[in-house]
C-alpha positions in Angstrom: 0.0 0.0 0.0 3.0 2.3 0.3 2.8 3.2 -3.4 -0.8 4.6 -2.9 -0.2 6.9 0.0 2.5 9.4 0.9 4.4 9.1 4.2 2.7 10.6 7.2 4.7 12.3 9.9 3.0 13.1 13.2 4.9 14.8 15.9 3.7 14.0 19.4 5.2 15.8 22.4 5.4 14.0 25.7 3.4 15.5 28.6 5.9 17.9 30.1 6.3 21.1 32.0 7.5 22.8 28.8 4.2 22.0 27.0 3.7 25.3 25.3 7.3 25.6 24.1 7.4 22.0 22.8 4.0 22.2 21.1 5.3 25.3 19.2 8.5 23.5 18.2 6.6 20.4 17.0 4.3 22.5 14.7 6.7 25.3 13.5 7.4 23.5 10.2 3.7 22.9 9.5 3.6 19.4 11.0 0.4 18.2 12.5 0.2 18.0 16.3 -1.2 15.0 18.1 -1.3 14.7 21.9 -1.1 11.0 22.6 -1.3 11.2 26.4 -2.4 13.9 28.8 -3.3 14.2 32.4 -6.9 14.2 33.5 -8.4 17.2 35.3 -8.3 21.0 34.8 -4.7 21.2 33.7 -5.2 18.5 31.1 -8.4 20.2 29.8 -6.6 23.5 29.5 -3.8 21.9 27.6 -6.3 20.3 25.2 -7.9 23.6 24.5 -4.5 25.2 23.9 -3.5 22.4 21.5 -6.7 22.6 19.4 -7.1 26.4 19.6 -3.5 27.6 19.1 -2.0 24.7 17.1 -5.0 23.1 15.3 -4.1 19.8 16.8 -5.5 16.8 14.9 -6.0 14.6 17.9 -5.8 14.3 21.7 -6.0 11.4 24.1 -6.3 11.5 27.9 -4.2 9.1 30.0 -5.7 5.8 30.9 -7.9 5.3 33.9 -5.0 3.8 35.8 -3.4 7.2 36.3 -3.5 8.3 39.9 -1.3 11.4 39.9 
């Protein structure tokens, strides 16, 4: 199937304290932003809104239910 579709590059930053800086670096060349894992709660919700609103993120996923942090 490789001959039918171009390569897809998705940059996915890790959940970190430098979230805003890293999200900007991941998208600065026009690459799509996908957040594969984020903390639940108010901080995670704020980061989701930031990712979609500021960087037009293409996806977002909350951490699994086993997270107790």
